[in-house]
C-alpha positions in Angstrom: -72.8 49.3 30.3 -75.4 48.7 32.3 -75.3 45.0 32.2 -71.5 45.2 32.7 -71.9 47.9 35.7 -74.4 45.0 37.3 -72.2 42.3 36.4 -69.2 44.2 38.3 -71.7 45.4 41.0 -72.4 41.6 41.8 -68.8 39.8 41.4 -66.0 42.8 41.7 -63.4 42.4 38.9 -66.1 40.5 36.5 -66.9 43.8 34.7 -63.3 44.5 34.0 -63.0 41.2 32.4 -66.0 41.8 30.3 -64.4 45.0 29.3 -61.6 42.9 28.3 -59.1 44.3 31.2 -58.4 40.9 32.5 -55.8 41.4 34.6 -57.0 43.9 36.1 -60.0 42.3 36.7 -58.5 38.7 38.0 -56.4 41.5 40.8 -59.9 43.2 42.0 -61.4 40.1 42.2 -58.4 37.7 44.1 -58.0 40.7 46.2 -61.9 41.4 47.2 -62.0 37.0 47.5 -58.9 37.3 50.2 -60.6 40.1 52.1 -63.9 38.5 52.1 -62.4 35.3 53.1 -60.6 37.2 56.3 -63.5 38.7 57.6 -65.9 36.0 57.0 -63.1 33.8 59.6 -62.3 36.5 61.8 -66.0 37.2 62.2 -67.9 33.9 62.3 -65.8 30.8 61.9 -62.9 31.4 64.4 -63.6 35.0 66.0 -61.3 34.2 69.0 -58.0 33.9 67.1 -58.2 36.4 65.0 -58.2 40.2 66.7 -60.7 42.4 66.1 -59.3 45.0 64.0 -58.1 42.5 61.5 -61.8 41.8 60.9 -62.5 45.8 60.7 -59.4 46.3 58.2 -60.9 43.6 55.9 -64.3 44.4 56.2 -62.5 47.8 55.0 -61.0 46.2 52.1 -63.8 44.7 50.8 -65.6 48.1 50.5 -62.7 50.0 49.1 -61.9 46.9 46.7 -66.0 46.8 45.4 -65.7 50.6 45.1 -62.7 50.8 43.7 -63.6 48.5 41.2 -66.8 49.5 40.4 -64.6 53.0 39.5 -62.7 51.6 36.8 -65.3 50.1 35.2 -67.2 53.7 34.7 -64.6 55.5 33.8 -63.2 52.8 31.3 -66.7 52.6 30.0 -66.5 56.4 29.9 -63.1 56.6 28.1 -64.3 53.8 25.3 -67.6 55.6 24.9 -66.2 59.2 24.9 -67.0 60.6 20.6 -63.9 62.2 20.8 -61.9 59.7 21.6 -63.3 57.3 19.0 -62.8 59.9 16.4 -58.8 60.4 17.6 -58.4 56.8 17.2 -60.2 56.9 13.8 -58.0 59.9 12.6 -55.0 58.1 13.9 -55.4 55.1 11.9 -56.6 57.0 8.5 -52.9 58.7 9.1 -51.3 55.3 9.6 -53.2 53.9 6.7 -51.8 57.2 4.4 -48.2 56.8 5.5 -48.7 53.0 4.4 -50.1 53.8 1.1 -46.9 56.4 0.9 -44.7 54.6 1.5 -43.7 56.0 5.0 -43.3 53.2 6.8 -41.4 54.6 9.8 -44.2 57.4 10.0 -47.1 54.5 9.9 -45.4 52.7 13.2 -45.3 55.5 15.1 -48.7 56.9 14.3 -50.2 53.2 14.6 -48.6 52.2 17.6 -50.1 55.6 19.4 -53.6 54.4 18.4 -53.2 50.9 19.5 -51.7 52.4 22.7 -54.7 54.6 23.3 -57.3 51.4 22.3 -55.9 48.2 22.1 -59.1 47.1 21.8 -59.7 48.1 18.5 -59.4 45.6 15.7 -59.1 48.2 12.8 -55.8 49.4 14.4 -54.4 45.8 14.2 -55.3 45.2 11.1 -53.4 48.0 9.7 -51.3 46.9 12.4 -50.5 43.7 11.1 -50.4 44.8 7.5 -47.6 47.2 8.5 -45.7 44.7 10.0 -45.8 42.1 7.1 -44.4 45.7 4.9 -42.1 45.3 7.2 -41.2 42.1 7.7 -42.1 40.9 10.8 -43.8 37.8 10.4 -44.3 36.8 14.0 -46.0 40.5 15.2 -47.9 40.3 11.9 -49.2 37.0 12.7 -50.0 38.1 16.5 -51.5 41.0 14.9 -53.9 38.6 12.6 -55.0 37.0 16.1 -55.9 40.1 17.2 -58.0 41.1 14.2 -59.8 37.6 14.4 -60.3 38.3 17.7 -61.9 41.4 18.2 -63.2 42.0 14.8 -67.3 41.9 13.9 -66.4 42.4 10.5 -67.0 39.4 8.0 -64.4 41.1 5.6 -61.3 41.7 8.3 -62.2 38.0 10.2 -61.8 36.1 6.3 -58.7 38.3 5.8 -57.2 37.1 9.3 -57.9 33.9 8.8 -56.3 33.7 5.2 -53.2 35.3 6.8 -53.3 33.1 9.7 -54.1 29.9 7.5 -52.1 30.3 3.9 -52.5 27.3 1.6 
């Protein structure tokens, strides 16, 4: 987390991209760049063409976006590393797996959907989701889920299973 925070302090939005909040990171980076360009132009390139208030307003925008980006990184890092949050995701995964084994697919769908809404970067939740989608006959959703497992999981068994599901021979 300290490396991500440092990266985000140097390049606003980059830490959010590393934390897999790509769109939020991109929006922060673009907004920061726009405000910075307005400030640079208004102070050093064409100071007589841009009013002073625009310069100060853009400087305030740069500062607000930079601080806001740091706050987003810290908040997201806290939530994802919170032990209660991690145990809740684990509990939801176990409930989903138990519902799948019991044949209660609607309940498994509900529980795993909640788990993925809480943390859409959890590879094990995606693994259970993909299996559920296969059981429900939704090949497209299962394919998308296996792709997420392949991209997110560091466990070799999960990666091999996802590769096998994505490339059946």
